[in-house]
C-alpha positions as CSV (number, residue, x, y, z in Angstrom):
1,G,90.4,108.7,127.8
2,K,89.9,105.1,126.3
3,S,91.3,106.0,122.9
4,L,87.8,105.4,121.4
5,G,88.2,108.4,119.0
6,K,91.4,107.0,117.7
7,K,90.1,103.5,117.2
8,L,87.0,104.8,115.3
9,L,89.2,107.0,113.1
10,R,91.6,104.2,112.4
11,Y,88.7,101.9,111.5
12,R,87.2,104.4,109.1
13,I,90.6,105.0,107.4
14,E,91.1,101.2,106.9
15,V,87.7,100.9,105.3
16,L,88.5,103.8,103.0
17,K,91.8,102.4,102.1
18,A,90.2,99.3,100.7
19,I,88.2,101.4,98.2
20,P,90.6,101.6,95.1
21,S,88.9,104.7,93.7
22,I,89.7,106.8,96.8
23,K,93.0,108.6,96.3
24,K,92.9,111.4,98.9
25,L,91.4,111.6,102.4
26,T,90.7,115.1,103.8
27,V,89.0,116.4,106.9
28,R,87.8,119.8,107.9
29,T,88.0,120.5,111.6
30,S,88.6,123.3,114.1
31,Q,91.6,124.5,116.2
32,L,90.0,122.5,119.0
33,A,90.5,119.1,117.3
34,Y,93.2,119.5,114.7
35,K,96.0,118.3,117.0
36,F,94.1,114.9,117.2
37,Y,94.1,114.5,113.5
38,E,97.8,115.6,113.4
39,K,98.7,112.8,115.8
40,Q,96.9,110.3,113.5
41,G,99.0,111.2,110.4
42,F,97.1,114.2,108.9
43,T,98.9,117.3,107.8
44,L,97.5,120.8,107.8
45,N,96.8,122.3,104.3
46,E,94.9,125.4,105.1
47,I,93.5,127.5,107.9
48,K,90.3,129.7,107.3
49,R,89.8,132.1,110.2
50,N,86.2,132.4,111.6
51,Y,84.9,129.8,109.2
52,W,82.6,128.0,111.4
53,A,81.7,131.0,113.6
54,D,83.4,134.0,115.1
55,G,86.5,132.5,116.8
56,F,86.1,129.1,115.3
57,D,88.5,128.5,112.4
58,M,88.4,125.8,109.8
59,Y,91.5,123.6,109.5
60,S,91.7,121.6,106.3
61,M,93.9,118.5,106.7
62,Q,95.0,115.6,104.5
63,Y,95.9,112.1,105.4
64,N,99.3,111.1,104.0
65,E,99.3,107.3,104.0
66,L,96.7,106.4,101.4
């Protein structure tokens, strides 16, 4: 409730943006957390059902502002 996750993610993104060789940033998460990444500028690329375990899907997402 203190936006700590958002602050940590923003910090990591800024560090990665400073590395010229990094052209693309992707994350793999679940249906439980993908909305968080979506709010931070990531877009959904792919969903793999039951990837992590039965009932836990894998959401592959890409950051669009690199």
